[in-house]
C-alpha positions, 0 to 999 in steps of 0.5 A: 558492615554488618547492615550492609549484608543484611540488606542484601540478604532480605534482597536476596530473599525477595529476589527468591521468592517463590510467586507461581508454580506452574508444571511442577516449575517455580516463578521467583520475583528474581525471574520476573526482573531478568524479564523486566530487565530483559523488557528494558534492553528490547525496547532501547535495542529497538529504538537505537537500532531504528534509529541507526538504520535511519542514519545511515540510509540518509548518510547514503542519499537514500530518501525510500522510507517505503524501504527503511520502514521494511529494514527496520520491521523486518528487524523489530521482529527479528528483535521481539522473536529473540526477547521472547526465546529469552524471556521464556528462558529466563523465566526457568523454562526449557524452549527445546522442551516446551517445542516438542511438547506443543508441537500437537497445539502447533500442528492445531494452530496451523490449520485453523490460522491458515489465512492469518500464517498466510498473511504473515507470510506474505507480510514478509515477501512485502518488505523484503521485494519492496515492490510495494511501499509507504508513501505508494500509490496503488490501484487494488483488483477491486478498483478501489485507490489508495496510497500505503499508510503503513507495512505490517507483517500482517495487514497494510493500512491504505487511506483512499481519496475519500479519506477512508482508511483500508485494513488490507490482509498483506495476502490480497496484495501478493496474490491479486492483481496490483497496479502500482502506479507508483513507478521508478521513473516517477512518470506514467502516462495516461489519457482522455477520450473526445468525440468532434461532429464529421467534418471537423477540421481535423488538424485543428482538434488535433492543435487544440487537444495539444494546447489543453494539454500542454497548458495543466501545471500537472502535466510533465514538460519531459515527455510532450502529450499526443494526439492518436486519432483512433476510431471513426465512431458511429456519430464521431470522428474518435480522437485521445490524447496521452500525455505524461506526469507525476501527479499521480494521487490527483489524475482524476483532478488532472482530467477533469482540469483537461476535460474543462479546457478542451470543451472550451477551447471546441467552443470558442473554434465551432468544433462541436462533440456530438451526441449519439444520433440513431437513422430510423426506417418507417415502411409503409405497407397497407393492412387489410381491413376485416368489415 
């Protein structure tokens, strides 16, 4: 019994050992142990929260990984903020007093970190509204197309068609013009323009364009392709072939395959694609020659 009491006294003495004084406030081993235990509990809570959310989404057949990620991210940040406040309290500091005494510092930081705060607010908006989700194919205002790989509070990560990873501030996704090609019904319409020589059989041109589009594996069978005779151009009769596809990410490859097919069919049917022509007319005029 005395030995157990002695061990407990040693543990208590060790926990009461003062490590550092900050502004007249002492931090002991006890405070450090409490914060470490709090950190472990937070990690367990975060892992459990993520597991529960993904399980519930799977049960409800909501397979949208983007929304699941958004819920998990927001929940994690809330847990971490609560944990940070509890850690300050565990060290024996009064959070209310700290906030009041640091108000001037927060104001200065607010002016200096306006862009960062704007990105943080934009990140929260993105995660809550779900307009841009993980796996979406988006086109930025500068014409760059990429797949959203990650959405954090301040920045998002995109992977372009060239395999380049881009870190984009979330404020750009909120404030700039962004096209989200991954819409709700997953089908998006695209078109390819082509001109043929004057005098060509326009009905045959229409037939060949439709055949070329319908033969592509990536073209949707739900909505049939169609052709528009858009204009009498300066050097050609101008057409557009419209088609729907789910393969937004590889659309440029699909367009290329369609152009190859159109060119082959036109050659087989003696339909020529003209190049721009200009007619120049010269007028002769007699100029006096000075001796």
